[in-house]
C-alpha positions as CSV (number, residue, x, y, z in Angstrom):
1,X,-45.8,-44.9,51.4
2,X,-46.0,-45.1,47.6
3,X,-43.0,-45.3,45.3
4,X,-43.6,-41.8,44.0
5,X,-42.6,-40.5,47.5
6,X,-39.3,-42.5,47.5
7,X,-38.0,-42.1,43.9
8,X,-37.0,-38.4,44.3
9,X,-35.0,-39.4,47.4
10,X,-32.9,-42.1,45.7
11,X,-30.3,-39.6,44.4
12,X,-29.6,-38.3,47.9
13,X,-29.7,-41.9,49.2
14,X,-26.9,-43.0,46.8
15,X,-24.9,-39.9,47.7
16,X,-25.4,-40.5,51.5
17,X,-27.0,-37.1,51.9
18,X,-30.3,-38.1,53.6
19,X,-30.9,-37.6,57.4
20,X,-30.7,-40.9,59.3
21,X,-34.5,-41.2,59.8
22,X,-35.3,-40.8,56.1
23,X,-32.3,-43.0,55.2
24,X,-33.8,-45.8,57.3
25,X,-37.3,-45.2,55.7
26,X,-35.8,-45.5,52.2
27,X,-33.7,-48.6,53.1
28,X,-36.9,-50.3,54.4
29,X,-38.8,-49.4,51.3
30,X,-36.0,-50.7,49.0
31,X,-36.1,-54.1,50.7
32,X,-39.8,-54.6,49.7
33,X,-39.9,-52.8,46.3
34,X,-38.2,-54.4,43.3
35,X,-38.9,-51.3,41.0
36,X,-37.2,-48.8,43.3
37,X,-34.3,-51.3,43.9
38,X,-33.8,-51.6,40.2
39,X,-33.8,-47.8,39.9
40,X,-31.3,-47.6,42.7
41,X,-29.0,-50.0,40.9
42,X,-29.2,-47.9,37.7
43,X,-28.3,-44.8,39.7
44,X,-25.3,-46.6,41.3
45,X,-24.1,-47.8,37.8
46,X,-24.4,-44.2,36.4
47,X,-22.5,-42.8,39.4
48,X,-19.7,-45.4,38.9
49,X,-19.5,-44.5,35.2
50,X,-19.2,-40.8,36.0
51,X,-16.6,-41.3,38.7
52,X,-14.3,-43.6,36.6
53,X,-12.2,-41.6,34.1
54,X,-12.3,-43.1,30.6
55,X,-9.4,-42.9,28.2
56,X,-10.6,-43.0,24.6
57,X,-8.3,-44.3,21.9
58,X,-9.1,-43.7,18.3
59,X,-9.8,-46.7,16.1
60,X,-6.9,-48.1,14.1
61,X,-6.4,-46.3,10.8
62,X,-8.7,-43.5,12.0
63,X,-6.8,-40.8,10.1
64,X,-6.7,-42.8,6.9
65,X,-10.5,-43.5,7.1
66,X,-11.4,-39.9,7.8
67,X,-9.2,-38.7,5.0
68,X,-10.7,-41.2,2.6
69,X,-14.1,-39.9,3.4
70,X,-12.9,-36.3,2.9
71,X,-11.5,-37.2,-0.5
72,X,-14.8,-38.8,-1.5
73,X,-16.7,-35.5,-0.8
74,X,-17.5,-33.3,-3.8
75,X,-15.2,-30.3,-4.4
76,X,-16.5,-27.1,-2.9
77,X,-17.7,-24.5,-5.4
78,X,-15.3,-21.6,-5.7
79,X,-16.9,-18.3,-6.9
80,X,-15.1,-16.5,-9.6
81,X,-14.8,-12.8,-10.3
82,X,-17.7,-12.9,-12.8
83,X,-20.2,-12.9,-9.9
84,X,-18.5,-9.9,-8.3
85,X,-18.4,-8.1,-11.7
86,X,-22.2,-8.7,-12.1
87,X,-22.9,-7.4,-8.6
88,X,-20.8,-4.3,-9.3
89,X,-22.6,-3.7,-12.6
90,X,-26.0,-4.1,-11.0
91,X,-25.0,-1.8,-8.2
92,X,-23.8,0.9,-10.6
93,X,-26.9,0.7,-12.7
94,X,-29.1,1.0,-9.7
95,X,-27.0,3.9,-8.3
96,X,-27.1,5.8,-11.5
97,X,-30.9,5.2,-11.9
98,X,-31.4,6.4,-8.4
99,X,-29.3,9.5,-8.9
100,X,-31.1,10.3,-12.2
101,X,-34.5,9.9,-10.5
102,X,-33.3,12.2,-7.7
103,X,-32.3,14.9,-10.2
104,X,-35.4,14.4,-12.4
105,X,-38.1,14.3,-9.7
106,X,-36.4,16.1,-6.8
107,X,-37.3,19.4,-5.3
108,X,-35.2,22.6,-5.2
109,X,-32.4,20.8,-3.3
110,X,-31.8,18.4,-6.2
111,X,-31.8,21.4,-8.7
112,X,-29.2,23.2,-6.5
113,X,-27.1,20.0,-6.5
114,X,-27.4,19.7,-10.3
115,X,-26.3,23.4,-10.7
116,X,-23.3,22.8,-8.4
117,X,-22.2,19.7,-10.3
118,X,-22.4,21.5,-13.7
119,X,-20.4,24.5,-12.2
120,X,-17.8,22.1,-10.8
121,X,-17.5,20.4,-14.3
122,X,-17.1,23.8,-15.9
123,X,-14.5,24.9,-13.5
124,X,-12.6,21.6,-13.7
125,X,-12.3,22.3,-17.4
126,X,-10.9,25.7,-16.5
127,X,-8.5,24.1,-14.0
128,X,-7.3,21.6,-16.7
129,X,-6.7,24.5,-19.1
130,X,-4.7,26.3,-16.4
131,X,-2.6,23.2,-15.7
132,X,-1.9,22.8,-19.4
133,X,-0.8,26.4,-19.7
134,X,1.5,26.0,-16.6
135,X,3.0,22.9,-18.1
136,X,3.6,24.6,-21.4
137,X,5.4,27.5,-19.6
138,X,7.5,25.1,-17.6
139,X,8.6,22.8,-20.5
140,X,8.5,25.5,-23.1
141,X,9.0,24.1,-26.7
142,X,9.5,20.6,-25.3
143,X,5.9,20.3,-24.0
144,X,4.8,18.0,-26.8
145,X,7.8,15.7,-26.3
146,X,7.3,15.4,-22.6
147,X,3.6,14.8,-23.1
148,X,4.4,12.1,-25.6
149,X,6.9,10.4,-23.3
150,X,4.5,10.5,-20.4
151,X,1.7,9.0,-22.5
152,X,4.1,6.3,-23.7
153,X,5.0,5.5,-20.0
154,X,1.3,5.4,-19.1
155,X,0.6,3.0,-22.0
156,X,3.5,0.8,-20.9
157,X,2.2,0.8,-17.3
158,X,-1.3,-0.2,-18.5
159,X,0.2,-2.9,-20.7
160,X,2.3,-4.3,-17.8
161,X,-0.7,-4.2,-15.4
162,X,-2.8,-6.1,-18.0
163,X,0.0,-8.7,-18.4
164,X,0.3,-9.2,-14.7
165,X,-3.5,-9.4,-14.3
166,X,-3.7,-12.0,-17.1
167,X,-0.9,-14.0,-15.6
168,X,-2.6,-14.1,-12.2
169,X,-5.9,-15.0,-13.8
170,X,-4.3,-17.9,-15.8
171,X,-2.4,-19.1,-12.7
172,X,-5.5,-19.2,-10.6
173,X,-7.3,-21.2,-13.3
174,X,-4.4,-23.6,-13.7
175,X,-4.3,-24.2,-9.9
176,X,-8.1,-24.6,-9.7
177,X,-8.0,-27.2,-12.5
178,X,-5.1,-29.1,-10.9
179,X,-7.1,-29.2,-7.6
180,X,-10.2,-30.5,-9.5
181,X,-8.1,-33.3,-11.1
182,X,-6.6,-34.5,-7.9
């Protein structure tokens, strides 16, 4: 029989899974065929490697070498808020252009939406006037003083928020520069 008939049986021969008649045929073929005998030897070596557990040890100074390679890599690029600000501005410009085109070229539905928005703006002015009148009745002659104090508090809040925002921005830049230098 040719080698091509025996090569598929070599795995089962190594594992001892062949019936006795076929096992004897393969053994007889292996005695006369150097190519199949060499293949059988390779299969036995592979089986021995798979059965024997291997314990892998890292090379000496492995951590030091890896960290040296990591330090040699270029710093990753960190995106700042300007990119997000540009995206937000582009989004708003597109959204307003789309809304304007909708109202300009739309059908009766867009006209009805426009009329509703105008009416809401008009009524919000009425609501603001009603709120101002109620505030004036509640505080009486002190309405101007209360309004001035509330405006001053709002200005202080805006100033404090600006200071905190600037401090956070400067701190992030300082940390980013210190990372770049190290």
